[in-house]
N, C-alpha and C positions, 0 to 999 in steps of 0.2 A: 504493499500501500505506498501510496506516495505520500509524502509529509500534511497535504493539504487537501487532502481527499475528501469529498463530503461537503468542502468548504464554498458556497456559493457567492458569488461578487456581482454586483451591477455597478454601472459605470459610464455618467454621464461624461466623456472625456472627450478630450482633441488633442491635437499638435501632440504634445511629448511628455510632460510630467506626469501626468495620469498616465496616459497609458504605459507610460516605461515603469511605473509601480506594477501597473496589473498585471503586465506581462510576467512579471517574476512572478506573480500568486500565481499564475497558471504553467508555469516551469513548474512548479513545484505541487502539482494537481489539483487548484483550485478551479472549479469550473466558471469562465470569466465571461458575463454578458456585455458586451459592449453596444452602447444605446449612440445608433447615430443618426443624421437627417437622409429620409428616403433620398433616394435618386445619385445625389452627391456624396453624403457620407460625411466623414470624417476630412474636415478640407485638406490632412496631411495626406492623405490620398492622392492630391494632385500637385506635391511641392515641384517633383520631376518626373521622369520617365525610364530613368536608369537603369532598371531591374527587370530586364525584359517587358519593358514598359510600367512597370508600377514603381513608385516612389520609394526611395531608398530609403526615409525617414518610416515611412507606414511600415513597411518588408519588417525592417528591424526591431520596431516595438509593438506590432501586433498581432504575431504568430499564436497559434492556440486556444484563440478565442472564438466565441460564437455571435456572430452580429445579427443585431435586431434593429430594422430603419423603422423608427417612429417620430414623427411628428409631433412634439409637444405643445405645439400652439394649437393643435385640431382636437376637438370632442372627442373620447375616447382613447386618446392616448394616456392620460393621466391615470383612470383606470387600470390599463394595462401595465404602466409601471408601479403601480402601488401594487399592484398583485405579487408583480416579481420581488418587489425591494419584502413584501409579507415573506417571501420562502425564500430568503437571503440572510447571510451571514455579515456581510460587509455594502456599502454604498460608499462608491468615489464618485467626488464629480471636481471637475477645473474649467467650467464656465466661469463665464464673465462678474465682477464682482456684483452678488445678492441676485442673481438670475435664478438659481436652485431654489430660494425661498419665495422668488416670484412664482416660480411654477410649482410651487406647494411642496418641495423636498427639500427642506432646509434642516440642519441640523435638529433644530429644535422641536421642530415637528413630528420628525420621522423618529427621533430619539424616545419621544412622550408616548407614540401609538407603537413602537417594537425596544422596549428598555434592553433587549440584548443586541440589536443592532450596532455594528462600527462603522461609524459614520466619518469620513475622513473626507475634507474640503481642502484642497490645494488652490492658492490664489499668487499673486503676485508682489502683493507687501501686504495681507494679511489685514483682517477687520479691526477697524477703530484708527484714527491717524489721519492726518492731511493727504496721503497717498493711497487709500483705500479704494476709491474708484478710479484710480490711474490706471493707463495700459501697462501691460510689463510683458516688452517680449525678450528673448533672452539676452541680446546685448545690451538692452538698456539697463534691465539689472545689473548684469556684469559692470556696467559703468557706474551706476547708485552703490556698488556695495566697493567700489575702489578699484577693483580687478583690471578693469581697462589701464589706468593709472600708472600697475607695477607692470605692467604687461606689455611687451615690446620691445625696442633698441632707445637708445638715450635720446634718439631725435622723433620718434614716431611711437606713441602707444598702439595699441592694439587688443583687441579681442584676444579671447580662448577660442580653436579653432572647430571646437566643439559645443555641444547646446549646455555647457557647465552649471548655469544657474536650475534649466530645466532638470538637468541628470540628478543634480545637487535634491532637489526636491523631491523626485520621484523615488531617490531612496530613502529620504526619511519619510515618505511617506508607506513604503514598504515596511520599513522596519518598525513605523509606529503600527501601522496595519497589525503586524506579527506581536508583537510587545501585546495589544489590544487584545487580540483573541486569545493570547496565553491566559491574560487576566481573567480574561471571561470566563476561562476552562475553572480557573479556582473561585471565581467569585458569582458568576452567572451575570456579571454585569455588563454592558454592553461598553461603548466610549466615543467621546467627539472627539474626533483629533483635527487640527487643524494647522496646516504648512504652509511656510511662506517663501517663494524662490530667494527674497532678498534676506530670509533670516535664515535659511539652509547654506546658501552662498558665503553668507557673512561668517558661521561656523567655519567653514573651510578656509575663510580669511584671518586664522587665528595668527599666524605668527608674522603677516604685514601689521594685522592690529596691533597688536604688544609692541613690536619693534616701534611702529609708529608713536602710538600711546604713550609707550615710556623711554623710548630712546630720542626723541626728540626731533628725528627728522622721519622721512619718509624714505622707505625702500627704493632703491635706485631700478629705474628698469634696466636689463644688463642682458637682453638678446635671450640669446639661449644659454648663456651663462648663469652663473647662482650670484645676485646679489649680497650674500654675506658669507661665502664658502670659495676660497680660490684654492688650486685652479679646481675647478669644476664646469666642465663645458664642452663647446667642441672645437677640436684640430684638425686640421688640414694635412692629408699624407701624401707621399711622391705619385701617387697612382691617383688624385685628384679626388679620393674619398674620403670622408671625414668620420671622424673617431672621436667620440667622446668617454671623458674620464672623469672620475669624481675622487676626489681626495679628502677623507672624516676624520683622519688624525695625522700625528706624526707619526706614527709607524707608517703607514703608508704613502706622509709624505720621502721620506725616507728610503722606501722602496721604488716609488717611482723616480727619485735621484739617481739611485746605484745603479737599479734593474733595468729602466727602461732608457733614460737619458745618458748613462753612462758617464755621471757626472756627480759622483757621491757626496763630493766637497759641497754642491748649493747646498744641502740639507742642513749647513749651518752658516749659510750668508745671510747676515744680519738682516737684510731684506727681506727674506722668506722666510725665516727660523719659526716664524707662530703665524697661525691662519689670518690673527689680524694684521702682521706685517704684511702678509700675502695679499691680502686685500688693498691693504693701502698701497702696494708696487705692484698690481695688476699687471698692468701694462710690460713693466719690465718684466715680469714673471712671464708673460704670455709667450714675449720675444724669445725667451731661452727656451722655450717647448715647445715653440713653432719651427725653432732653428733646427732641434733636434728631429720632429717629426717629418720635418717636410725632405727628408733624406730615407725614411723608412715608408714601404708602400705599408697600405690599410693592414693587412694579415699580419704583417709580421709588427704590427705596432699591436696589436690586439694581442697576440701572442707573447710579445713583452710583457704589456700590462697585464695580462692573465697571470703567468710565471710570479711575477713580482705580486700578486695578492692586492692589483689596486682595480678600484671596479671600472667597466668600460663598458661600452654599446659601439655597434655599427650605427650611425643615422641611416634607418631604411624608407624608401618611399612607401605608403599604404600598400599600393603592388607587392612589396618585397615582405610584408608585415602579411599579405594571407599566404604568404608560400613559408612559412617562417619554420624552420626544422624544427624549433621545440614543439610549435602545434600540431606539428605534422606527429612527430616520436609521440606525443601523449595524446592521440586521436581524436585532440577536440573538436575536429569539422563533425556536422551532420547533416543529412539530406531532410527538407522538409518539403510539404506542399504550399502551392500557392493558386490564386487564378491562371498566373500564367506557367504554372508549371512545376518540377520540381525546381529549389533551390537549395544554397548553402548557406551554415551559418553554425558559426559558433556555441558550444553548448555552453550554459551557466556557468559563472566563473566557481561559484560555491559547490565545489565536489564534494557530496555526501556517499560513503560508502553504503554499495547496497544499491543505489536508486538511480536510475537512470530518468535526469528530467524530461517534461513532456515538449514534443517540440512537432507539435501537429500544423495543419495548413493555416495562412491568412483568410480570412473569410475574405469572399466578395460582400458588397454593402446590401445588408437585407437576409443574408444568405441562410440565415437561421430563422426568421420569421414566424416562416407557418409552423415548423417544428416545434419554438420557444410557446408561441400560442396555443400550440394543441395542448402542450403541458400544463398551459394553465387553464385548460377546459372549454376553450373556443370549439365553438362546432365551425365548418366549414363553410355554412351561410354568415357566422358572425365576422367570420376572418376575410371572407369578399366583399362583406361589407366594407371593413376598414379598409381594404385595399382600394374600393370604388370611392373612398371618402378622402384618399390619399392621408388618412394618418398613419399607411404604413406603405 
């Protein structure tokens, strides 16, 4: 039995944050019913068409779910959704601020009707305060959390290359739901969870927050290097490839000098003897390392770093990551279905002994509407009526 077998989840979800949370619940065996607008469905379905005609975001976030097409603004839709919620353990929504309440599916009402329900609302900035109604897209939250200000090069701030604010919020929604279900097992009581993208990303901003709050200055943008550790970052090799290395302590620094650079005396150079001094003299330090690496092919540089006990990595492209030998050796890839045919995806990262995660197909919009309605006791006449009136 999978860990969440028997747990039923209904989600009014769109874009990234909520779908990311619910897909992980589905990975563990929960039945996840994704409520979508009839016709076009979740707007993330149309971000691009790169995965055999499907959107890459949607493929990533929505396998193993059932799709229920439901226009919640039409008469009869609320009755369907209420029947589903009455049979569910978890309700998730990341609609615009106040939308769930206006539709009659806010936390206060649903928890009063279903005390064992775990209700999880995901928003940009949380309830209350001047930003409650403010639109919150991932890049904008990265800006508000200060992340863009510390990312990029000295001359140009940059966003993170993935939807990190959405992912952070989705992760805390997922872990919060699991915690609430665990508490319910012991107490019988459901829960009302609230997760904001700003606060989720704010938790991940812990290091720069303490650094700026207590250090008196902002962390400097340092490109692919580390703002507070040196050497830590990229160095070009003789074959045009880039190798990254990271020094965490003085033992590793000595190993780099002796075993990789061939200059053991550098370990005691007053400019570089401690991490603080190395950061202060980063330009001179990098010049010394680059001089040595410019004579080494990347393969040899990595062999030397590895032998010296210095952490290292190749700078891979995304395409090269997909062919990563470690993923192949650990058999991390699995095939799953979709409206566009078979696709490949990575197994969920948390590996539980004896458990093979669910990797079922990605649904088409409304693919499961009829079967879900039948499960609620609707006969063919009522199902057809809902369809004719544009409710489903």
